[in-house]
Structures are given as structure tokens and as C-alpha cells.
N, C-alpha and C positions, 0 to 999 in steps of 0.2 A: 504494500500500500504506500502511496505517495502522500506524505503529510505536509508537503510544502507547496507554495505557489510557484508558477512558472515565472520566467523573467518578465514576460508581458503582463502577468497579473501583478507582480511587484510594482512595475511601472504604473499600472492603472491605480493601484492602491496609493502610491506616493503622489500621483497627480491629483487624485480626488481629495486626499488629505490636505494637500497644499491649498487647493481651492476652498475646501470647507473651512479651514482655519483662518483663511484670509477674508472670506466673504460671508460666512455664516456665523462663526463664533462671536465676532464683535457685535453682532446684531441680535444674538439669541435672547438675551434678557429684555431688550427694548421691544422686540416684536411680541413677546409674551404680554407686555403691559399695554400695548396699543389696541385700540378698538377699530380694527380694519383688516385689510388684506395686505399681502406682500407687495412692495413696490415693483412696478413693471420692469425697472432697470435690473432688479435682482432676478426676476423670472427670465429675462433675456440672457443673463449670464449662465443660468442653468441650461438654457437651450444651446448657447454657444459652446458649452462644455460637452455637449452631446449626451447629456444624462437622461434625456427623454427619448432617445432613439436606440437604446441598447438592444432591444429585441423586436423593433418594428420591422415590417417587410423591407426588403432591400430597396424597392422602388421609392420608399419614403425616407431613405437615409439610414435604414437599419444597419447595425454594426455586427449582427450575428453573435452577440455576446452570449457566453454560457451562463447557466444559472449560478455557478460559483462566481463568475465575474460580477453578476448582479448582486450577489451577497456581499462581495467585497465593497461595492459601491454603497450599499445600504449601511454597512458597518462604519465606513469612513464618514458618511454623511451624519450618522448618528453620533459620532464623536463631537460634532459641532452643534447640530440642531436636530434632535430626534424627529421633530415634526416634518421636516422637509423630505424625509424618507418617503412619506406618503405620496408626494408628487411623483417621485421616481418609480415607485412600485406600481402605481396606477398606470403609468405609461408602459411598464413591462406587461401588465395584465392586458392592455389593449393589443399589444403585439401577439399575445396568445390567442385572442379572439379574432384577430384580423383575417386569417384565412377562411373563417366561416361567416364573415360579414358579406352582405350584398356589395357588389363592386361600387355602386353609387354611394353607399354609406362609407366605405373605405375612402373614396375620393373626397368626400365632404369632411369627414371627421378626423381622420388620421393626421393630415397636415395641420389642422387647427390645434390638436392636442400636442403634437410635436413642436408647435410654435409657442406653447405655454398656456393654452386654455385649459381649464380644469374639468375633470370628469369625476363622477362618483360611481361606486359600486354599491348596489342596494340589495342585500340579502336579508338583513336582520329585520325582524318585526317585533312589535310590543309583546306578543304572546309567547315569544321564544326566540332567543338569540342563537344558542349553540345548535338547536335542532333545525338545520337548514332545510330539511325536507318537510317541515311542518309549516308550510306557507299558506296564508289565506288570501293574499292579494290575488285578484282574478284578472285574467285576460279572456275576453269573450269575442268571438268572431262576429263581425257585422259587415257583410258583403266582402269587399277586398281589404277591409281594415280589421284592427283589433281595438277593443275598448278596455283600458286598464283601470281598475279601481282597487284601492287599498292604501295601506300605510306602511312605510319603512322607517325605521328609527336607528339612531346612533350611526348615521351615515356621514363619513368623512367628506369634507368640502361641500356639504349641503348648501351652505350660504353663498358659495361662489361658483359652483360647477355649472357648466353650460349644457352638459348632457349627463344622463344617469343611466346605467345599465341595471335593469330591474328583473328580478326573478318573480314570476307570476304563475299561478295555477291555470293550466290549459286543459288538463285531463283529470283523472281520478285522484283519489287520496294517495298520499305518500310521495316519495321522491320521484317516481316515474311519471308523475303528472305535471311536472314543472317545465316551463320554457323561459327563455332569456330574451329580453328586448332592449333596444336602444331607444331612449326617450329624451328628446331635447327638453330642457327645463323651462323654456319659454312658451310651451304649448298651453292652450286653454285647458283648465282642469288640474294643472300642476301647481301646488302651493308648498310652502315649506315653513318650518319653525326652527330657529337655531337654539342650541343649548348654551348655558353658562356653566362651565366646569372648572374644577380646581386645577386641572392640568390640560395639556394639549389644546391650548386656547386658540392658537393660530390656525388650527385645522378646520375651524368654522363648522363643526359637526352639528347635526340636528335631525329632524324628521322630514320626510317627504310625504305628501298626501296626493293621491291620484283619484280624481273624480271623473270617471268615464273618459279618460284621456284617449283620444283617437290617434292611432298611428297606423301607417300603411304596413302591409304584410311583409314588405322587404326589411322592416326594422327588427324582425326576429333574427337572433344570432343562432346559426346552426339550424338543426331540425326541430320540429315541434316535439315537446315533452323530453328534451335532452338538457334542460336547464340545470338540473342537479349535477350532471356531469361537469358542466362549466364551473359551477360553484365549487365543487370538490377539487377540480383541477387547480383552480386559482388559489383556493385556501390551502391546498396541500403544500405547494412550494412557498407560499407567503408565510406559512408558519415558521419558516426559517428567517425570512427577512425581518419579521417583528422582533425576535430576540436579538438578532445581530445588531439592529439599531440600538437596542437597549444596552447590549454588551459594549458597543462603541462609546455610549455615554458614560458607562461605568468605567471603562478602560481609561478614558480621558480624565475622569475624576480621580482614579487611582494614581495616575501619573502625577497629577497636581498634588495629591496628598503625600506622595513619596517625597517630592521636593519640599513640601511644607515640613515634613517630619525631619528632614535633614537640617533645616534651618532653625526650627523652633527649639528654644532652649528650656529645659526643665531640670531644675535642681543641678545646674552647672554642667549639663551635657545635652547633646542633641536628643530630641525626642526619639529619633530612630534607634538610639542606643539602648532604649528600654526594651527588653526582650518581649514584653507583652505587646508592644506596638509593632515591632518588626515581625512578630509571628502573625499578627492580624493582617499585615500587608502581604506576607507570603501566602497565607491561606486564601486571601482575596484573589491574588494573581493566579493561583492554581485553579480555583473554581472558575474564573473567567476563561482560562485557557481550555479547560475541559468542556465548558458550555459552547465555546466557539467551535471546537472540533466536532461536537455533535451536529451543529448547524451545517458546517461544510461537508460533513459526511453525507447528510441527507440530500444536500444540493448536488453533490457529486453523483449520488444514485439517480437523481432526477435527470442529470445530464446524460447518464448512460441508458436512460429509458427503463430503469428498474423501479419496482415498488419502493416507496419511501414513506408510507403513511405512519408506520410505527416509529421510524427514526425521526420523522418530522415532529411527531407528538412528543417524543423524548426531548428534542431540541427546544420546542416551544415552551413547555411548562418549566423545564429546568433552567433554560437560558434566561427567561424573564425573571424567575425567582432569584437566581444567583445575581443578576445585574442589580436588582433592587436591594438585595442584601449588601452588596458592595457599595452601592450609593449611600445606604444608611451608615455603613461603617465609615465612609469618607466624611460624611457630615459629622459623625460623632467624634472622630479623631481631630477635627478642627475645633472642637469645643463649641462654645456659644456662637462663634463666628460661622460655624457650619450651617446654622439655621438662618443666617442673615440673608436678606434679599439682595445684598450687594455682591454676594458670591453665587455661583450658578448651581450649587449642589441641590438646594431645595427645589429649584425649578426642574432640574433633571429628574429628581425623585418624583415630583408631581406628574411629570410627563410620562414616566415609565410605569408608574403604578397602574394606570389604566390598561396597560398592555397585558396585565394578568387575565383580562377578560377577552381581549382581542383574539379573533379566530379560535374561540373556545377557551373556557377557563380550565385550570389544571385538572379539575375533576373529570371533565370530558376526556382529556388526554390520558389520564390514568386508565379510564375505561377502554380506550383504543389500544393502549399497550397491553392491558390485561386480556383483551380479546385475542391478541396475537399470541400471548403466552398460554392461555387456557383453552383456546378454541371458542367459537361463537356459542356452542352449546352450554359451556360452563361460565361464560363471561356475563357481566351485568347487562350488556347490550351488544 
């Protein structure tokens, strides 16, 4: 097994890290406190870096990046601003859906999103988040169109997205009765309500409401009643991007804490010379490295076309939990300053806490892993 990155991947990591620390990190806390969206000049910089075309079709500037490459980008962006990762991963998801989109949809929407317009993915509903097959939003045929009605909640970029990809029930009960649709957010019958949250403020999350929204048949992604496959495909690999962004935030915090421990004097010697402190730093570094490898193992399996559901579940619950543990440790080792809003630790902690629930809480992932260990007959679900 190869546990290292290629020369090209190291170059990618270094270039994205340089960009993130120059353009994102200085604005991280300011953007959290503002009531609005990111400035256009910053979005333009993401576009010029090629971060929105990693897996788009070649005719739209796609780079043919691997999923491991995409994971590297998500981790490095997470070092500077965990929230910006959403913009990049959404563009990656668009690249996966593109081959099954109607040619006219591809021509209209891919260039717009590649140029920085925002999109949303809408799976989650109020009656159930992790149960992606238990969808009540409906899509009913009306001549050559579909009429969509229902509510989606906890949707990233709800407040700013120009288009939303919606899972809706077109068939019978359960996962096999779902389809996936592209819905422009300016259509009649589409409304939204934004949340106010303790973290992830810049992502403008909220709820979409669809009241008999009429869309043409061409706006269906793929075949009818295959929407659950799309949902699980996207969520499957995204379960590694989520923890990698958190790991990036925790890794940056750990590096800052290591420097602080070297300089901080306690009872006549550096804080780092107290064994209890150095041990905590060593444990944090070990856990982060283990979590990171879980993520890249799963993404490597995805690149090889192999199943990775169990491995991605391991990476998701463990990676986010470890990142939050390390962020808390870094705050604590800074003493009272660690909780001050003048330092970035409390914001990173707020931003990453919500990732415990993203793409399934740890209890769901424990169940997926148990199902692989025990077999479906003896597993919880």
C-alpha cells in the first residue's frame, strides 16, 4: 500500500495551502461576523485557482482530478476556512451529475457554477435527516412537466444559491421511488427561510419550500426513480470531504498551539517542557494522522471503483470527532485566551461541531459499520 502523495499531489497541496492562507485565513473571522455573502472578488479568485473545475467535464474546463486530489483540496481549504469547502465540494458533486444531465441543462448551468454561482443540494427534510430514503417531497407529472411540492431543510447556501438539486418522490414508498431534479431558485412557487446558527454562518443555510413548482421533464437528473442512487453516491464520497475539512482546521490549530507552547513560559520554563502538555500534543497529532489516513483510504477505494461505504463511515464519524477533540484541546491549552473571539479557535470549534450531524450522525455510521461486521440479518438496520 502507498501511504504517500505523488509529486503532483504534493504540488497541489502546497499551492492550495498557499492560496488558502493568503486569501482565506485573514478573512475567516471577519466573514463569520458579517451579515452577507462573500465578496465577488474572492469568488473570482477561487474560480481563477481552478477549484471549481476539479471534476467537471473536460469541455467545461474539467481537470480530471481524482477523489484523493479533491480530498487534499478540501483539507487544505479547511485549514483556513472550513466553510469555503462547501463551495468546492458542491462543484465536485455537479461534475458527478453532469453526464446524466440533459445537454441543455449542462450548457446552461455548468458554466455558471464554474464561474462562481452557487448551487444547493437538497436531500434533508424536517421529518428525517439521516434517512435519505424517507422523503415526502413529491414530484407529480403534469403533461410534459413535473410539479414539485414539499420542504427541504438544513440546506447549505439556501440564501444565495441560484439552483437547487432536489430529491423528490416519483414512485412508491422507500428509496426506489425517488428521483432527482434541477430546480432554478427563481421559479414561481420556490421560497426559502434562512437559519441563524452558532457556527457555519457564512454558508447561509436554511429551508426551501416548493409549492407546485413547475419544471420541464428535461430537468430530471438521470432516470426516473434513481434519485436515491444519486444521493448515496454523492454522500458516500462526501463523507470523507467533511472530516478532512475539519481535520484541516484542527491541524492548523494544533500547529498554532505547538508554537504557543514553545513560547509560553510557566514557572520558569516553556510550557512545552511540561510533560502533560507535550503528551497532549503528541496524542492530538497521532489521532489526527490516523483520522486523515482513514479518509484517504476511503477516497482511494473510490478512485479504484471499489466499495467504500464502511470505510467512509469509519472516516466520517471518527474524523469529525477527533478534529473536535483536538480543537477543544487547543482552546484549553491556550487558557482563557483560547475562548476569546480575537483568536480563531472558538470559531473553528463552532464551525466543526455541526459536522457531527452532516451526512449522518455517528450513530448512523456505527450502524453501517456494524452491518458490515455482523451481516444485515444481525445488524440494527
